[in-house]
C-alpha positions in Angstrom: 80.3 130.0 88.5 82.4 126.8 88.8 80.8 124.1 90.9 83.8 121.9 90.9 84.9 121.3 94.5 88.0 122.5 96.2 89.8 119.5 97.5 91.2 119.6 101.1 93.5 117.2 102.8 94.0 118.1 106.5 95.8 116.6 109.4 96.7 117.5 113.0 99.5 116.3 115.2 100.0 116.5 119.0 103.5 116.0 120.4 103.4 114.4 122.9 99.8 113.4 123.0 98.5 115.7 124.5 101.0 118.4 123.8 101.9 121.0 121.2 99.6 120.9 118.2 100.7 121.1 114.6 98.2 121.8 111.9 98.6 120.8 108.3 96.5 121.1 105.2 96.7 121.1 101.4 93.9 123.0 99.5 93.6 122.4 95.8 91.4 124.8 93.8 89.3 123.5 90.9 91.9 124.8 88.5 94.6 122.7 90.2 96.3 125.6 92.1 97.6 124.2 95.4 97.9 126.0 98.7 99.6 124.5 101.8 99.1 125.3 105.4 101.6 124.3 108.2 101.2 126.1 111.5 101.7 125.6 115.3 98.4 126.0 117.1 98.2 128.0 120.3 98.1 126.0 123.6 98.3 122.3 124.1 95.8 119.6 123.1 95.3 116.0 122.0 95.5 114.6 118.5 91.7 114.9 118.0 91.8 118.6 119.0 94.7 119.1 116.6 92.7 117.4 113.8 89.7 119.7 114.4 91.9 122.8 114.6 93.6 121.8 111.3 90.2 121.4 109.7 89.1 124.8 111.0 92.2 126.4 109.7 91.7 124.8 106.3 88.0 125.9 106.2 89.1 129.5 107.0 91.7 129.4 104.3 89.2 128.0 101.8 86.7 130.8 102.6 89.4 133.5 102.2 90.2 132.1 98.8 86.6 132.2 97.7 85.8 128.5 97.9 82.1 127.5 98.0 82.1 123.8 97.3 84.4 121.5 99.3 85.5 117.9 99.4 87.5 117.4 102.6 89.6 114.4 103.3 90.6 113.5 106.9 92.3 110.4 108.2 90.9 110.6 111.7 87.8 108.3 111.9 86.8 109.7 115.3 86.6 113.3 113.9 84.7 112.2 110.8 82.2 110.1 112.8 81.6 112.9 115.3 81.1 115.5 112.7 78.8 113.2 110.7 76.8 112.4 113.8 77.4 108.7 113.4 79.6 108.2 116.4 78.3 105.9 119.1 79.6 108.0 122.0 79.8 111.8 121.9 83.3 113.3 122.5 82.2 115.5 125.4 85.6 117.2 126.2 85.7 118.7 122.6 82.0 119.2 122.2 82.2 123.0 121.7 85.0 122.6 119.2 83.0 120.0 117.2 80.1 122.5 117.3 82.3 125.3 115.9 83.5 123.1 113.1 80.0 121.9 112.3 78.8 125.5 112.0 81.7 126.3 109.7 81.0 123.3 107.5 77.3 124.4 107.3 78.3 127.9 106.3 79.5 126.6 102.9 76.9 125.9 100.2 78.3 122.4 99.8 80.9 120.7 102.0 81.5 117.0 102.3 83.9 115.4 104.8 85.2 111.9 104.0 87.5 109.6 105.9 90.6 108.4 104.0 93.4 106.0 105.1 96.5 107.6 106.6 98.7 106.6 103.7 96.6 108.8 101.4 97.1 111.8 103.7 100.9 111.8 103.9 101.4 115.4 102.6 99.0 117.0 105.2 100.5 114.8 107.9 104.1 116.0 107.0 102.9 119.6 107.2 101.3 119.0 110.6 104.5 117.3 111.8 106.7 120.0 110.4 104.8 122.6 112.4 105.9 120.9 115.7 109.4 120.3 114.4 109.1 116.7 113.4 110.3 115.0 110.2 107.7 113.3 108.0 107.0 109.7 108.8 108.9 107.2 106.7 106.6 105.4 104.2 108.7 102.2 104.8 108.3 102.4 108.6 104.5 103.0 108.2 104.2 99.9 106.0 106.1 97.8 108.4 103.9 98.8 111.3 100.8 97.6 109.5 102.3 94.1 108.9 
């Protein structure tokens, strides 16, 4: 049995915020095989809900593909802090959704969620944006905003 982790990059987008929710994820198997996910979620929600739904969709896809060990990358610090239990204030409106995601994460023998900067999550972001009909963000525009 291979203990190398599946790598997941996931992102969600809400347009407007709150609004329609796009979910994007890239799953990379230990052998390097890549799978992408880009879907429009049902209903309307905020960006944090879209992020959680993208993570849930990625976890479901990973399970269907037989993954047991996961290293998950997310660029939303609120989501990562809430799921890790390190957030100062609980996010009450989405508490049940956070609970569902925590349960899904615990159902894997090994799953680790880490925060990454947005610029390292561009591909998942582009998939989430595409699901709601938006073009990917320009790397140049993103760089100029940080200045």
